[in-house]
C-alpha positions as CSV (number, residue, x, y, z in Angstrom):
1,M,-18.5,11.4,-5.5
2,S,-15.6,9.1,-4.8
3,F,-12.5,8.4,-6.8
4,H,-10.1,5.5,-7.1
5,L,-8.2,6.1,-10.3
6,N,-4.6,5.6,-11.3
7,I,-2.6,6.1,-14.6
8,S,1.0,5.7,-15.5
9,F,2.8,7.4,-18.3
10,E,6.3,8.2,-19.4
11,N,8.3,11.3,-18.4
12,I,6.0,14.3,-18.9
13,E,8.1,17.4,-18.2
14,V,6.4,20.0,-15.9
15,K,7.6,23.6,-15.9
16,G,7.6,25.2,-12.5
17,V,6.8,23.7,-9.2
18,T,3.0,23.4,-9.5
19,I,0.8,21.5,-11.9
20,N,-2.1,23.2,-13.6
21,L,-4.6,20.4,-13.3
22,K,-7.1,22.2,-15.6
23,K,-4.5,22.1,-18.5
24,F,-2.9,18.8,-17.5
25,L,-6.2,16.8,-17.6
26,Y,-8.1,19.0,-20.0
27,L,-10.7,19.9,-17.4
28,N,-12.9,22.9,-16.8
29,D,-12.4,25.3,-13.8
30,K,-15.2,23.7,-11.7
31,I,-14.0,20.1,-12.0
32,S,-10.3,20.9,-11.5
33,A,-11.1,23.0,-8.4
34,K,-13.2,20.2,-6.9
35,I,-10.6,17.4,-7.4
36,K,-7.3,19.3,-7.0
37,H,-6.8,18.1,-3.4
38,L,-7.4,14.5,-4.4
39,C,-4.6,14.3,-7.0
40,Q,-1.2,12.9,-6.3
41,Y,1.6,12.6,-8.8
42,K,4.5,10.2,-9.3
43,S,7.4,12.4,-10.0
44,Y,11.2,12.9,-9.8
45,V,13.6,15.7,-10.5
46,N,16.2,15.2,-13.2
47,F,18.6,18.2,-13.1
48,A,16.3,21.2,-13.3
49,E,13.3,19.3,-14.7
50,T,10.4,17.8,-12.9
51,L,9.2,14.6,-14.7
52,L,5.9,12.9,-14.0
53,N,5.4,9.2,-14.5
54,G,1.9,8.8,-13.2
55,M,-0.9,10.2,-11.2
56,Q,-3.6,9.1,-8.8
57,I,-7.0,10.6,-8.1
58,S,-8.2,9.2,-4.8
59,G,-10.7,10.3,-2.2
60,E,-14.2,11.8,-1.8
61,I,-16.0,15.1,-2.4
62,Q,-19.4,16.0,-1.1
63,T,-20.6,17.4,-4.3
64,V,-21.2,16.3,-7.9
65,F,-20.1,17.7,-11.2
66,N,-20.7,16.9,-14.9
67,H,-19.4,13.3,-15.0
68,K,-19.7,13.2,-18.8
69,R,-17.3,16.1,-19.1
70,F,-15.0,14.5,-16.6
71,I,-15.0,11.1,-18.5
72,S,-14.3,12.9,-21.8
73,S,-11.3,14.5,-20.2
74,L,-10.0,11.2,-18.7
75,K,-10.4,9.5,-22.1
76,T,-8.6,12.4,-23.9
77,F,-5.7,12.2,-21.4
78,Q,-5.3,8.4,-21.7
79,S,-5.4,8.7,-25.5
80,N,-2.9,11.5,-25.7
81,H,-0.5,9.6,-23.4
82,N,-1.1,6.2,-24.9
83,N,-1.9,4.6,-21.6
84,T,-5.1,3.6,-19.7
85,W,-6.7,4.6,-16.4
86,K,-7.2,1.8,-13.8
87,G,-9.8,1.9,-11.1
88,Y,-13.2,3.6,-11.0
89,F,-15.1,6.6,-9.7
90,T,-18.7,6.8,-8.3
91,Y,-21.4,9.3,-8.9
92,N,-24.1,9.7,-6.2
93,D,-26.8,12.4,-6.1
94,S,-30.3,12.4,-4.7
95,H,-31.6,10.5,-7.9
96,N,-28.7,8.5,-9.3
97,H,-26.0,6.1,-8.1
98,F,-23.5,5.0,-10.7
99,I,-20.0,3.6,-10.9
100,F,-17.8,4.3,-13.9
101,K,-15.0,1.7,-14.3
102,A,-11.8,2.6,-16.2
103,P,-10.7,2.5,-18.9
104,R,-14.0,2.7,-20.8
105,F,-16.0,4.5,-18.1
106,K,-19.3,2.8,-19.0
107,K,-22.1,3.6,-16.6
108,E,-23.1,0.8,-14.2
109,L,-25.6,0.9,-11.4
110,L,-24.1,1.0,-8.0
């Protein structure tokens, strides 16, 4: 699977120094563990607070996971933050090759 996704949002405050990706994107343990190293955040520190203004999921993994669950999480996130994802991600296994384009993430043949 490969990922080329970006989203912007306004000043989400993060407690502590690390982001719990599972809670942040409404993912399950398996998906969050697989993509954690692909995530980058646009952030700045305002006094003692860390504020996020966007994130990017970019790169490849050599495994697949439940893409329907992932899409549901991405849509929930964009709805809750009143903004839309830009980009796409691909799903490739031994039987299927699809591309899912943001923000609707409709399945297209690769």
